[in-house]
N, C-alpha and C positions, 0 to 999 in steps of 0.2 A: 501667438504667435515670437517665434523664442526671437531676445536681440545676444549680438554677440560680437563689439563695437572693436574688442581686441581683435580678430579673425575680420572685421571689415564683413566686405560682401561677399563672400565665397560658403558662407555659414546661412548664407539666405539667399543667396539666389545664382547661386550657383559659380560665381568668381565667373575670368574671363576666359577662360578655358573651356571643355567638356564633358569637366566632375562639372554632377548637379543638373546639366542641361537637356537639351535636346537640338540639334538643329539639323536644317535641311534646306532644298530651295524648290522651289515652286516653276514650274515652266515660263510662268508668266508675270508680269509685277502684281503687287498682293497689294488689297487695303482693307477688307473690312476679314474681321475674325467674332467666332461666337463659340463659346464653349456649349456642350449638352450638357441640361444637368441628370435627362431622366435616364440618359443609356447609359452612366456609373452604374446604378444599382444593378443592370444584367453584365456589370464587371468590363464594361467600356469605359474609356474619355471619349469622346466624337465631339469632331474640330471643324468646323465649318471653316471656311477663305473661299472670299471676294478676290478676284480680281480687279485691274484697273489698267484700265485699254485703252487707249488715243485712235481715234479714226476705227474703218469702215471693218474691222476687222473681225467684231465682237469678242466678249466677256466670260466668262467661265465662273463657275461655283464648283467649288469642290469639298468632299467631305474623305476625312481623316479619320482611323482611329488609331488610338493610342493605348494603353494594354497599362492599367492603375495599376499603385503598388510596386510598379517595379522603382530600382532606382541605379542608373538617371532613369529617365521617361525613355519609352523606348514606343516608338511606333512601329502598326505593320503598315510591311512591304509597298503594295501600293495604296495607293487614292478608293475608298469605297465606292465612291459616283465622284463622276465628272459629268456639269452639264452645262450648255453653252443659252447664253441668250445677250442682250443687242447695249446693250447700258451698263454700267458698271455698276456695280454695288454698292452706295455709301452707308449701309448696313445689313447686317444679317442678324436673327433673333429665335435662338430656339423658344417653341411654348412654355411656359414654366411647367417646371415636377409639380403633384401635385402625387397624392399613394395614390385614388386610383386610377390617373392614367400609364403608372404604372404596371395593373392589376393587367388594366383595360386593354393595352394593344403593348404590338411589340414596335410598332411605330412612331419614329420621333416627326413634330409638324417643328418646320422654319419656314419662317419668314424673311422675306428680302427688299429691303427699297431700291426700287433705282427709277425709270421711267414710272415705271406703276407697281405696287403691293403685289406679290407674291407670294402663293402658300404653295406649299411640298411638302411631303409623305416619304419618311426618308424611311428604311426600315436597313437590315444587311443583304437584301436582296435587291430593291429598287430604291429606286428617285424617283416619283412621278408628280408632277403639275398639278395642282388640286385649285388651284384657282388665280387669274391676274386678275387685280381690283384697279379702279381708277373713278379719282375721285367724279370728272366730268365725262358724260356723254360726245362732250366735241374733243375729235383729233385736236385739234390745234390750240387748246386751251389743259393741257397731260404739262402739266410743266413738273420737274426734277422734284424728284422725294429727296430730302437730306436727312432725315433721320426720322426713327420709332420708339415705342417704346409697346411691351405686355403688361396688361396691370395682372399685377400673382392675388391677389385678393378677390375681385373681378375679372375670368379668361375669354368671354367677352367682350372686355375692350385692346383695342391693341391702337395705339396713335401714332402715325405720322404726322409729319412735320416737309412744310413747302418750300419752296423757293419763292410762289405766290402770293405770301404771306399768311397762309392760314394749313388750321390742322385738323385731323377729317380722325374719327375716333372709330374703327369700324365693329364690326362683329365679324369673327373669325369663319365661327359653326354658317352664319347664314350668307357671309360674301356679302355687306350693306354695308353702307355711312350708318354709324347711329346717331352722327351729326357733325358735324364740319361747323368753322368759326373762320373769324379771323384772326389772328391773335396779337399782330407785331404789323406796327405801320409797315416795316420792309422783309424781305426772307427771314425765314423762320431756319433757324440753325439745330435747335436741337431739342428735345422732348424728355420730361422724368419723369415717370408715376410717381407719388406718393406709396410704398409696395404694403403700406400697413394698414391703407384703405381703397374705396371703391372710386373713389368722386377726387383726388386732386390727383395734380400734375401740373406741374414747371417744364417752361421755354425759354428759351432764350435767343437773343437775334440779331441779323441786322445794324440794329436802331439804339444794342448796348445796353439793355434790355432785358432785368429777369421776369416774367411775369407769374403768379401763381393765379389756376382757374381749379373751379371747383364744376364739373360734371352735373350737378344739381338745382348749379342757376348759371349759366355763362352766359347772360345778359353783360357782366362786368367780369373788370379780373381786377390784382394787385397789384403792382409794380413794386416787386421785393428790392431790386437791387438797380442801379443805374450805370456803366460808367464813367467814370469823369474824365475822361477824356472823348466819350461818343465811339469809344474802342465797339469795334462791334465784336459780341460775345457765340464763343463759335460753340460750347460743352454746356452743358447743364447736366449736373445730376445730385440725384437725390441718395440720401445715405441710408441704405437700409434694416439698419441696424438701429439707429437713432435718427425720428423725422423732422431733428430740428433742423439738420445740419443740410447745405445742398454746397458745393462745390458748379465754379466757373472759370472758364477759361476766357481770358480776352484772346486777340486775334494779336498774332507776332510777339506775342509776349509772354516774359522769362516767367512767368510773377503767371499758378492760377489761383484763384481766390475761394476762399472758405468763408460758409455768410450761416449766422445763425437764423432760421428765419421770425424768431422770437425776438433777435434784435439786429434786422435785417439794413440797417441803415449804414453802420459800422460794420466792415467785413471783422470777422473771428480771427484769422487768422490771412496770410499769402503764401504759397509754398512753392520754391524754387530756388535753389543756388547758384546754377549754373549759368553760363552769359549765354548760352541758346534757348530761343523759344522755343516753348512746351510746343508737344504735338497730342501728346496723346494722357489722360486721366481716368483713375478707374480708384472706387472706395473699396473698401476690403470686401470679398461677403459678409463672413464670418465675424468681423471686430469694428463696430465704432469706430474708432480712433486709431484705423489705417489708412491711410491710401495710397498709391503708385502712381508718379509720371514720369511721362519719357519724352525727350526731347529731339530737334535738331541733326547733334553733337553725338547720337547714339546714346543716351545715359539712360537709366533707365534706377528709378532710389524708391524707396518706402517712405515712409513716414509719420511718424506716433503725432496725436493730436493730443492735448489734454487743455481744459477750458480753463487753467488757472495758469498757464504759459502763457509769462505776452507775446505780444505777434512777433517781436525780431529774435526770441529764443526756439524757434520752430524750427529742427533738422531733422534730415534725413537720417535717417540711423541705419541706413544699407544701400549698396546702391553694387552699380557696372557697367560698363561701357560695351558698343555692342557694333559691330563694323560697318556703323550706317547712321544714316538717320533714321528713330521710330516712329511708325507712323501709324501703328495704333499701337491698344493694350488692349486685352480680354484675360477678366480675373477669374479664375473657375467657379463657381456657387458651388458644385460640389464637389470637388478636389480643390481645399480651398491655397493647397500645398502649392500650385501650378499656376503661371501666370502667361501669357500666352504671348509675344511679341515681332509686330513682322518692322522687320527691319526694312531699308529700300535696297535694293528694288523689287527685290522675293523672295527674301532666307523668312523661315516664319521659327522662334526660337522659343524651345517651352520651359519655362525656368522653374527652377525647383524650387523653395522655401525651410 
C-alpha cells in the first residue's frame, strides 16, 4: 500500500471528486455491504448490498457487478439481481474463496443475517434461495441476528451472533447447527473468526467485553478485554494477516481499540482523530498493519500500525470526506485496492487506493 502524504488522500482514496472512485444511489436506504472474492477470478468484482427500511414495506438484497482493472472503477449499467425479504440484513457475507470452488462452479454462495440465516446461490443468470435457517423451532423465540462470520479454514463453520445472548455455529452445507452457546450476559453484537485456524473466534456485546472461544472446548471462554466504562462494544474484528491483533469499537466512541491478545489488558493503540463517533472499521485484507475507519461526519481514514510506535502517535496517513455519515465499510479481499463505503441514506462509494 503506497503512502503519499504530500498529495493527501487523492492518491490513496480518490479524493473528494470523481477521480479514483465510483459512486451511485440505490433506490432505498442501505446498510449491509460485502465483496465476493471468488467472482474476481472470473473477471467480475461482485458486490452485495442490503437495504435498511423500517416498516412493513419490506427490504432487499441487490447484487452489483463491477469491472476489475478499470480506472476509475466502473459498474455494469443494471444490478445483476434484486431479491426481497421482510427484515433488513445486519450482515451480508460471501463464502470464502478457494481454488476448488473456482473450478467447481460458477455459482457463488451468499449468506444474509436478519431474522433468519439465509443462504443464496448467485450466478450470472439467477439468485436462488437455498436455505432459511433459524436456531429455534418456536416462532416466538426467533431473535434477530446481529452479525456473522465464515471460517476460511473450515468452511463448514459459519457463526451467527444474536441479541438473545447466544452464538450459533452452523454447517451451511448440511443446513444445521453444529453447536449453540450462551456467549455473553447480554446481546452479542459481533463475531469474528481467527482465519488462521478452524477453532477460535471472538465476540463482543452489550456487556462491554470481548471474549475468546475455542470450538473444541466451549464450556468456558476467556475475557480478553472489558470496556473501562462498561460501554457496549459494537464491533470486533480479527486481523486476517496477524492473529495477534484484534480491533473493537465501543458504542458512540470516536476511538476504536486495537488489542494484542498476548497482552489484552492494555490496548495496543487507539484509532480515531475526528470528533464524530466511528461507525465502521475494517482491517486490510492484504496487510497486517493497515486498517480503515469511517465516522458519522463522513470521514474515511486509513491507518498504519507499528508495534514500536507509542499509542499517542498513531495517525491516519490518508483521509477523504464523503457527503453524509458512513454507515458501513467493506474492503475487497480479492481486489485490496478497492474499498466500498455505504453513505447514508442510500449512496455507495467505491474508493480506489
